[in-house]
N, C-alpha and C positions, 0 to 999 in steps of 0.2 A: 707436504705442500710443495708443488712445483711452480717455479717462476719462469716467465718468458720475458726477455728484454729485447728491444727492437731498435736498431739504429745503425749508423755508419762507423766502421772501424777504419782508421787511417794510420799511415805511417807518420810518426812525429820526428822532425828533424830539429836538433837543438845545437847552437854553437857551443864551444867549450866554455865552462865557467860562466862569467858574466859578459862574455863578448857580445857585441852587436852583430846582427846579420851582415851589415856592411863590412865588418872586420873578418868574418869567419872564412877560414881556409878549409876547415873540416866541419862536419855535422855528425852528432851522435844520433843514430837511427834506432828508434823504439816504436812501439805501437800504442794506440789509444783511441778514445772516442767515448762519449758520455755513457752510453748504454753498455758498451763492452767493459768499461771500467766497473760499472755496477755489477755486471754478471760475474766478473772475476772476483770482486770482493765477496759476493754472496757465496761463490763456490769455495773460496778460502775459508769461509766461516762454516762450511759443512753443509750448505744447502744444495738442493737439486735445482739447477738452473740451466735453461736453454737460451742461446743467443741467436737471434735472427738478423741476417744482413745479406748483402750480395757482394761477393768478392770476385775480382778478375781471375780467369782461369790461366794464371801464369805463376811464376815463382814468387812474386810479391804476395799474391793471394794465398799461395800455399804456406808462405812464412807466417802470415797473419793468422791463418787457420791453426797452424801448429802452436802458436802462442796461446790461443784459446784452449786448445786441448791440453796443453802443459798444465794449466791451472784447473783442469777437470770441468770446464764448461762444455755442455753438450752442444754439438754443432750439426745435428742431423738435418736441420731445415735450412742451413746456409745455402743460398743460391750461388752458382758460379756462372760467370759470363762477363762480357764487356772487356774493355781494353786497359783500364788503369785503376789503380788504388788511389783514393784520395790522400792528400798530404796536408800536414800543417806544420808551419815553422814556429818554434817556441823560442822567444828571446827573453831570457831571464832578466828581470829588472834588478835594481839595487837602490837603496835609500829612497830618494825622491823620484827616481826614474822608474816609471811603471813597467811591469812585465807586459810584453806585447805578443800577439799571435797574428800570423799571416796565413790565411787559408789558400790552399791550391786544390780544390775539390771539384771544380767544374768538370763535367764530362766523365766523372768517375763511374765505375760500374754501378754503385749504389744510386747515385744521382740520376742515372738514366734508366733505372729499373721501373717497371710498370706495376701498378696495383694488381692487375690481373694475373701476375706471376705468383701470387701468394695464395695458397689453398688454406684458408683460415680454419676450416673444420679439421683438417689434418694437423695443422700447426698447433692448434690449441687443445689437441687431444691430451687429456690428463693435466692440463695447466690449471692452476687455481688462482694465480696472480699475474697480471700483465703490467709491465713497467715501461714507460717511454718518457722522453723529455721533449721540451720545445725545440731542441736542435733538429730532430728528425723531420717534422713537417716543414721546417725552414729550408731543408735541402732542395725540395722540388714540389711542384703541385701534385705530382703522382704520389710522392711519399706522404703528403698531407692527406690525400684521398685514402691511402693505405692505412694510415692511423685511424681515420674515421671508420673505415670498414672493420678494422680490428676491434675498435671500441664498441661498435654496434654489436658485433658478434659476442663480445664479452658480456655485454648487458643482457643479451638474450639467454646466455648460458650461465649467468650468475657468477661470472669471474670478476674478482676485484681488480680495479684499474687504479694504478698509482701513477701520477704525473708530476714530474719535476718541471715547472714552467720554464726554467733555464733559458731565459731570453738572451739572444745573441744579436746585438745591433749590427754586426758585420755581415749577418746573413739575411735579415729581413727588417723592414720598418715596423714601428709599433702598430700602425694602422692594419697592416697585413697580418701581423701576429695576433692582434685582438680579434680580427674577423674570423680567424681560424680557431683560436683557443676558446673563444666564447661558445663555439659549437662543441668542441671536444669536451669542455668541462661539464657538459650535461651527462656525460658517461663516467666521469672521474669520481672515485669514491674517496681517494686520499690525494691531497694536493700539497706539494712542497714548493715554497716560494721564498726567495731571498732578494735582498737589495731592490733593484729596479724591476724585478719580475712582476710584482703586483700591478704596477702602473703600465709598464710596457706591454705586458701580455694580456692583461685583463681590464685596463683602464681604471683600476682601483688605486687611489693614492694611499701610500703607506708611510711616507716620510716627506720632509721638506726637500729643498734642492740639494742638500748635503747628505747623501745616503752613506757617506763614509763615517758619519757620526750617528749611528743608529741606536746606540745604547741609551741615548737621551730621549729617544722617540718611541719608547716601548708602547705607550698608549696608542699612538697612531698605528703601529703595527698590529696591536690587538684589535683595533677597529677594522683594519683591513682584513684580518683573518676572519673576523665575525661576518663581514660583508661577503666574503667568498661563500660561506655556507648558506647565507641568506639568498644570494643571487643564484646559487647552484645547489639546490636542495639534495641532490644525489651525493654531494660531497660531505662526508660526515667528519672528516679530520683534516686539519691544516697545520703544517709545521714550518718554521722559519728560523734561519740563522741571522743573528744581529751582530754587527761588527763595528767597532771603532778602529779605523785604519790610520795609523800615524806615519808609517813608511812601509816599503815593501816587506821588510823583515819584522816590523813591530806593529802588533794589533791586539785588540781584545775581542774575545768571542763569547757569546752565549746563544741559547736557542730557546724557542717557545713552541708549545704545542697547544692547539685548541681542539677540544673534543667534548661532545655532549654538553656544550655550554660552559665548560670549565677550562681555565688556562693553567698550564704547567710550565715552569721555568727551570733552566739548569743553573748551575753555578757559573762563575766567570772564569774563563781561561785567558792567559796572557802568554801565548806561545811565541817563540822565536821562529819565524817562517823560513824554512830552507827552500821550499819551492811552492809557490801559491797557485797550483793548478789541480783540478779534479777533487778539491775538498768537498764541493757540493755533491759530486757523485759518491764520495765516501759516506757523506751524510745520508744520502738516499739509500745506499746499501745497508748501512747500519739501521736505518728506520725500517726497511722492509724485513730485515732479519728479526727485528723486534716484533713486528706484526706476525710473522710466521710462527714465532715461539711464544706468542701471547704474553709479552711482557706487560707490566702495568704501565699506565701513561707516564708516570714519573720516571720509571726505568727506561722506557722507550726513548724519551727525548734526551736523557743523560747518555744513553748508549750511542745514539746517532751522533751527538755532538762530539763525544770522545773519539769515535771513529774518524770524524771529520778533522779534528785537531791533530790526530796522529798522522793523517795524510800530509799535513804541512811539513812534516819532518822527513818526508820520503821523496826522492827524485823520481821522475817518470809519472805516467798517468795512473798506475795501479797502486791501490792501497794494500801493500803487502804486509798485513798485520793479522794476528790471530784474535780469537775471542778473548783469550786470557790477557793479551796485551791491551785490548780495549777496556776490559774490566779493571785493569790495574790502574788506570788513570780516571775512571769515572768518579766525578765529584772531587778530584784531587789533581789540579793542574801542575803541582810540584812533585809529581810522583817519580820523576826520573832518578834512577839509582843504578849502581852496578849490579847486573844480573848474573850471578855465578853460583 
């Protein structure tokens, strides 16, 4: 089974340790981006995966491309052109001070790309599953059109479409997100939605005003998951992570899956968070890996959450873990031990 993910790859600039951007004299430079993160995770788990993006034809684009290839992600369809690579600045929070992200992605090669540049028949040759997130259509109207064109092609060809709603309030308003996502969801077969995604992206309420205390609101989340499949009959599966967040480092995590009228739940994890970024992408990759290998619903949701929780222990955007490491903590949040 071959997977295609589609989105923008950016350079990530992070101040040392817990310094604020205002303090920083140096920045650690790495790479990331939602769909690139998913592609790399899937490749590390042994899956055949292609990543689609547009990178500038300069040394920064070359460097980003080499990172993808390093992790065995196929890059045959990556477009080159434009003047700049998108950036994002990552300010790691601590205790009651939230982690913060500043985007610098206007006029990037990807944001200026046109839908007409993508030859979908060639790109989707031999692809069996397409993955995108709500970040990509938020980049530009052209990329929103590209997502719809890709989804339409997938539906005609019987290609499974997995969407992580992945709402980003710094990129678009709920009204614009809903106007687009409610169109795109007519093509989606598997939907991943967390926290404010339900309401911001689809207008479906899943919790009260405090979504940082989601574990007490499981019934509301279940109602929201059921409503997704009712409003969008093409979508047969919905999965969601629920969290109680006490501080940047301290939180409780569980996940739920709704499929064929049945709910499945994971056990509860209480991780110490090293870096709270890209855990949703790790969840998405774990979920897609489970779909590819036809795991049972119970194993699917446990595997996806275990992958997500492991990402909280790793710096950078990429979930650099193996299948064995994910399985070692499935159903056991206290599995850490010396491995020798």
